[in-house]
C-alpha positions, 0 to 999 in steps of 0.5 A, spaced: 500 500 500 505 504 501 508 503 494 502 504 491 501 511 495 508 513 493 507 511 486 500 515 486 504 521 489 510 520 484 504 521 478 501 527 482 508 530 482 509 529 475 502 532 473 504 538 477 510 539 474 507 538 467 502 544 469 507 548 472 511 547 466 505 548 461 504 555 462 511 558 461 511 555 455 504 557 453 506 564 455 512 564 451 508 562 445 503 567 446 509 572 447 512 570 440 505 571 437 504 578 440 511 580 437 509 577 430 502 581 430 506 587 433 511 587 427 505 586 422 502 592 425 508 596 425 509 594 418 502 595 416 502 602 419 509 604 416 506 602 409 499 606 411 504 612 413 508 612 406 501 611 402 498 617 406 504 622 405 504 620 398 497 621 397 498 628 401 503 630 396 499 628 390 493 632 393 497 638 394 500 638 387 493 637 384 491 643 388 496 647 385 495 645 378 488 646 379 489 653 382 494 655 376 488 652 371 483 656 375 487 662 374 488 661 367 481 660 366 480 667 369 485 670 365 482 667 358 475 669 361 477 676 362 480 676 355 474 673 352 470 678 355 474 684 352 474 681 345 467 680 346 466 687 348 471 690 342 467 686 337 460 688 340 463 695 339 465 694 332 458 690 330 452 689 335 450 683 331 457 679 331 457 673 335 464 670 339 468 666 335 468 659 335 475 658 337 474 662 343 468 658 345 472 651 344 478 654 348 473 656 354 469 650 354 476 646 354 479 650 360 472 649 364 472 641 362 479 641 365 478 645 371 472 640 373 475 634 372 481 636 376 476 638 381 473 631 381 480 628 381 482 632 387 475 630 391 476 622 389 483 623 392 481 626 398 476 621 399 481 616 398 486 619 403 480 620 408 479 612 408 486 610 408 486 615 415 480 611 417 484 604 416 490 607 419 486 609 425 483 602 425 489 598 425 
């Protein structure tokens, strides 16, 4: 009986040792998993930062182009108005030339398409910032 009890005691001691050893192994495994997850998140964050910077730079560049295009449109519109005034002074029935209308419409189209592109980029930038915040 004493031997049986000793054997049972040894088995219980082994079980206790396994239980004691098991959490440290699980802790180490969990630490490794968390470190890997952190590294992945840091990489994703860095990628998002680069994309955000790139989009911000592109947005600023497009805004500058839009501003210069708008300025050019305003200048051409003023020139067109002056030309129309001069033509009206020469003849009240004379219409603006077709070429001037085409230039004006083309510039108006370019300005509108640039505005749409800027809006799209701003929306994409906002979504990326949300993704970054979520990550």
